[in-house]
N, C-alpha and C positions, 0 to 999 in steps of 0.2 A: 504494500500500500504506500502510495506517495505520502511524504511527510506533510502535515498540516501547515499551510502557508499563512493562514489567518488566525484571528482570535489570540494574538500574542500579547495583548495589552497587560496581562498579569505578569509576564516574564520580561517584557521589553518596556523600558521607561520612555516617556515622551521626550523627544529631543528636537528642538528647533534647529534650523541651519545656524551655523556659527555666526555670531554677530561681531562685526568689526569693533575694535577697541574704541571707546568713546573719544579719547584724545586724538586718535588717528582720524576718525570720521568727521570730527569738527572742522577739519581743514579742507574738505571737498564736498561736492554734491553727489558723489557716487552712492549707489544703494548700499544700505548698511548691513544687509544680510548676505552672507556668502551662499554659493550654490550648494545644494545637496550633491553628494557623490551618488552614483547609481545604487550602490549597496545600501547607503543610508536611506534613500528614498524608498527602496523596497522594504527595508526593516521597519520604517515608520508606517508605511501603508499596511504592513502585516498586523499592526495593532488594531485595525478596524474590527469591530465585533460582528459585522455583517448582520446587524439586528433586523428583525422582521418589520419594524416600523421605523424607518431611518429619519429621525428628527433633523439630522443635518440637511437632508434633502428637502424636507417640508419647510424648514426655516430659511432656505435659500430662495431669494426672490425669483431666480431662474429655474428652481427645482432641478438643479443639476443632479445627474445620476451618480452621486459621489461614491456610494459603496461599491458600485461596479468598477469605476475607474481606479479606486484604491486596490481592489482585488487584482485587477489586471496589472497594475504597477508592481504589486508584491510578487506576481508570477513572472515578471520580466517582459510582459506583453505591452510594451510602451506605446507602440503605434496604435494598437486597438484602444488603449486607454485614452490616447489623444482624440481618436475618432469619436468616442463616446463623450468626452469632455466638450468638444467643439460642436457637438450636435445640438446642444441647448444653450451654448454661450458663444456669442460672436467674438469676444475678446478675453479668453480664459487667462492669457498671460498677464493681462492688466488687472483682472479681478483677483488673481492670485497674489498680486503685489499690494493692491490698495483697498480691497474689501475689508471692512471691520469684522473679520471672522470671529473675533471674540464675542460679538453681539449677534452673529448670524449662525453659520453652520457649526463652528467649533464650540460656540457657547451653548449649543443644544445637543452636543455629542453625548450619547448614552454613557459611554465609559467615563466621560468627564463628570456626569452626574453621580456615578458610582465611586468617584474618588481616585480613578487611575490616571487622570490627565488626558485631555482631549487628543484625538488624532490631529496631526499637523496638516490639516486639509489644504490650507492656502499655500503652504510651502510646496506640497506635492503637486498641486495644480500648476503652480509656476514652473516647477521642474519639468513636468510632462510637456508643457507647451514650448518652453525654451528648447527642450530636446527636439521637439517636432520641427521647429524652425531650423535648428542646426542640421538635422537629418534630411531636410527637404520634403517633409511630409505636408507642410502647409503649401497648398497649391493656389495659383491665381484662380479667381472666379472664372468659370468657363460654362456659360449656360448651354444646354443642349439645343435650344432653339431661341431665336430672337423674337420678341414681341413688339408690336408697333406702339403700344401704349407707353406713355412717359409719366414719370412722377417727379415733381419738384420738391425738394426737401430744404427747409430753411433752418440752418444750424448744423454745423459739422462736429457736434459733440457726440458723446456715446450713444444717445438715443437716435439721433439722425443717422449716424454711421451704421448702427446696428440694423436699422430699417433699410438703409441703402444696400447693405450687404445681402440681406434676404431677398429683396426685390430684384436685385441684379442677377442673383443665382437662378431666378425663374425667368430671366430673359427680358425683364422690363428695362426701358431706357431711363436712367436715373441721373438727375442733375442736383448737386448739393450746393446751396448758396451760403456763404459765410462771410461775416464782416472782417475776420482776421486774415492774416497772410499765410497761416498754416492751419490745416485741419486738426481737429482733436478737441477743441473747446477747452474746458478746464483741465483735461488730461494733458494738454500741451502747455498752457500758460498759467494754470492755477495750482497744479500739484507739483511740488518741488522734485528735483531729480533724485534726492536721497530716498524717496518713496517710489518714484517711477521715472527711470532714466528715459530721456527723450527719444533715443534711438528706437526704443521699444514701440513708441507711438508712431514715429515716422515710418518704421518698417511696415506697420499695419496700414497706414495711410497709402503707402506705395502699392501694397497688395490690392487695395480697393481700386485705385486708379488703373493699375495694370489689368484689372478685371472689367474695365469699361465704364466705371463710374466717373462722371464728369464733375470736377470741383471748380466752382466759380468763387474764387477767393477775393479778398478785398472788396466784397460786394455787400454794401449796406442796404438792406431792404428798406424802402421808404425814402431813400436818397438816390442810390445808384440805379435802382430798379423798383418799380411800383409793385406792391403785392398783387394788385389786379392784373398786372402784366404776367406775373408768374402763374396766376390762375388760368389765364388765357392760353399760356404756352403748354400747360400740362393737363393730363387727364385726372390727376389727383395731386393734392398738395399736403405735405406734412410739416407742421410747425414744431420745431425742436430747438428753440432758441436758448433754453436755459434761463436762469435768472441772474442778472449781473448788477442790478441796482443795489448798492450797499445800504444797509440800515445805518442811519446817522445817529450821532450822539450830540445832544445840546449841552447847555450849561455855560456858566461864565468861562470865557477864554476859548470857546470851541472853534473860533476862527483863526487861532494863532498858527503860525508856520510850524512845521515839524509834526503836525497831526495829520496822518495819512490813512487812506483806505487800504485794507488788506489786499484787495484784488490788484490795486496799483503796485503795491510793494512786491507781491509775488510775481506779477507779470514782468516787472522790470528785471527781477532776478533771473527768471527763466529766459527772457530775451537775451540777457547778458551771457547766459550759458550757451545760447545758440550762436553767439558771436555777433549779435546785432549791435548797431549803434544805439545806445540808450542814454541820451543827454541827462535825463532826470536821475539816473543812477550815478553817472560820472560827476554830476554837480554835488552829490551828497544828499539830495532831496529824498531819494528812495533807496538810500544805502545806509546800513547800520554801522558801518566801520567806525570804531572809536567812540561810539555813542552809548549812553545809558538808555536802554530800550524798555518801554512798557507796552505790552500787548493787552488789549481789553477784549475778553471773550473766553469761552470755555469749550468751543467746538473744535472740529478737526482743522478748520481754517486757521484758528488761533494757534494750534499745534504746529501747523506748517510755517506760520510766521515766526514763532519763537525759535524754531530750529533753523530757519533760514538766517535769522539775525545772528545767531551764534556763529554760523559759518561765514558770515560777512565780516566778522571780527568785532562785534559789539563788546564794550567793556563790561556790561552787565545786561541780563535779560530777565525781566519779571513779567509774569502773567497774572492779571487780576481777574478773578471770577467771583461772582456774587454768591454762589452756593459753595458747598464743600466738595471734596474730592469724589465722594460716593455719588453725588448728584450731578456731576458734570456730563454734558452730552458727548464729549469727545472720547476717542478710544483710550482706554486705560493703558494699553500697550504703548501708545504714542506719548502719553504722559511720562511713563517710565523711561522711554528713550530720551525724551527731552531733559528729564532730571539727570540722567547719566551724562548728558552733554553739557550740563551746567546751568540749565534754566531753573529759576526759582519761582514756585507757584505761591501766590498770595491768595489763599482761600477766604471766602466770606468777606469780600471787599468789592466795593462798587464806586465808579468815578462820579464825583459831584460837579466837577469843573476842572479848569486848567489854569495854571499860573505861568507868567512870563511877560516879557515886553513885546517884542515882535515875534519871537519864536518861543515855543513852549520850553519851560524849565522844570515843570513838575505837574503832577496830577493830584488834585484834591480828592482824597479817598475817604469814603464812609465805611466804617466797619459794620458788618451785617451779622445777623443771627437768623436761623431758620425757625419760622413760626408755624402757624397752622397750615394744614394741607389745603391746596386749591381744589377746583372741581376735578382735576385729573389725578388727585391724590398726592401730588408733589408738594413738599413743604415750601411755603413762600418765604423768600428772604425779606427780613425787616431791618431797617436801619437802627443801629444803636446810637441813641442821642448823645452828643458830646464826645464821641470817640473818633472824630475826623483827624486825619493827618495828611501830610504832603509827601508823595512819592516822587523823588527827583527823576527827571527824564529829559533827554534831548530829542528823542523820537518816540512818538506815540502812534501805535498802529491799531486802528479800529477793526476788530474781527467779530462783528456782531450779527453776522448772517446777511443773507441776500433777499431782496424782494423783486417781484416782476416789474419790468418796465411797462409803460402804458402803451401796449401794442396797437389797440384800436386808434389811438391818437397818432402814434408814430407812423402808422401805415395808412392812415386815413380810411379806416375800415370800421365804421361804427357798428356794422352787422356782426362783427366778431365779438361774441358775448364773453364777458369775464365775470368772475365771482366777486364777492365783496372784498376779497384779498387781492384782487387784480390778476389772479391766475386765470387761464383760459378755461372756459367750460367745455368739457368733452365727455362723451359717454364713457362710463367706467370700463365697459367691455370692448366696444368697438373703437374707441378713441376718436370718433367723429365729432366735430363741433356742430354748431347750429348752421354753419354754412355748408351746403352740399358739396361733397368731394374734398372737404378740408378737414384734416385730422390734426391732433396735437398730442404730444407726449413729453414725458420727463418733467423736469423742474418747473417748466412754464405751466404745467397742469397741477403737479403735486405740491409746488413750493420747493425750497431747497431740500434736496434729498441725496441719495447715494448714486454713484455711477451704475451700480448693478441694477437699481430700479429703473434707471433710464434705459439700460440695455433691454430689460424685460419689456418696458413700454414700447420701445422701438420695434422689437420683434413682434409683439402683439398687433401693433398698428400695421405692420407690413402684411400680416395675415389678413387683416380686415380689408386693406386696400386691394390685395390680390382677389379676395372674394367679391368685393364690390365691382372691380373692373371686369372680372369674369362674368358676373351677372349682367352687367351693362352690355358686354359683348354678345351674350346669349340673346338678350332682348333685341338688339339690333339685327342679329342674324334671323330672328323669328319674324321680323316685320316684312 
């Protein structure tokens, strides 16, 4: 009888890929986790319990068939593991790097609940797909037949590109419009290289264009081309713009120099990594070098900012968050990485204003405590009277989350219905808006969310668009 290759979680301990030393990784923007060796990936995959009800799969937005590709990896059948992995996920090498697995698949692993330490699902997913690229298993999109219908997609982020990939594989003509000069959305300009090296995104972009997807970059809808013109050119339109409008922060001194938005700070850093000319970075406006940096916020964007500031050579980096560590929305793994790299977290603290002459020299901070729960059950932060203090700062980065832009106004399309939060109204299942043939997905519908949810939405929308165009074609043929 062949030896048992699975269920080894009792004998084999959980082991993540080796993490680069904190002092070493502070000096560059390279990814911090080293690659698994083949034997290590097999060993860690073999810890999967192959449970009858795989909670890892049900808690993955894409419902990836995780137990099957873990078993195939443990058996050394990597190409088959890759085929199953990519069957439900357009960008597995990206999700393996940036998904908050501790809140999704790994956080719901059965053996984690039983005290044995979760299977390292994300690291294995990354290993499988990186190996697939190296071995040439990732092929250009090659539709078996071309279709005459065309789809216009506004936004080249994960939602738009996931839909583009699925539609093109079925032979549809796909054009993606994006305001930036490179496709990828926040994967390109928002997420730092130490979490997602940019050649990983550019490689995937190239695969999409090699497969016949047309990218119209530096194209701002509403300025360079009208939304109505895109509708006229295509049989269906998908809106996948994401949300880029930063939540602001008022209070005394809010207009001082040296107070910047997280998206501007991160974009400047990523552009510098591409070798672009970035005057705002070179001038010091969006550069933390030699500065006392305070980041306001507790989500993953705040974590990206504090860790970027460290790498730019800040003299100190502090993160202010109004709740405590247990209640912060960002990944606990990211907090741990940031602390290792020298970031100081100031819990239960909220900004009340800013001090300085022309430029900021400090943040006026209120100390907080957690009070009664709100309607969601989360304890509400309350200010402690008389406990204010000033946190010195030369650069303040606001990482308070993102809101949708006013697309009906920007695109002169009052028929495009939005919710009271400004997100686009779209059918939960079909993703279709109130405008016939116009669909919407990702953050512009959900509000700021995860890359993996945008991928899920994009794939679902592609299915709806294909079904709709097929039905329209059948109706025309019957007439």
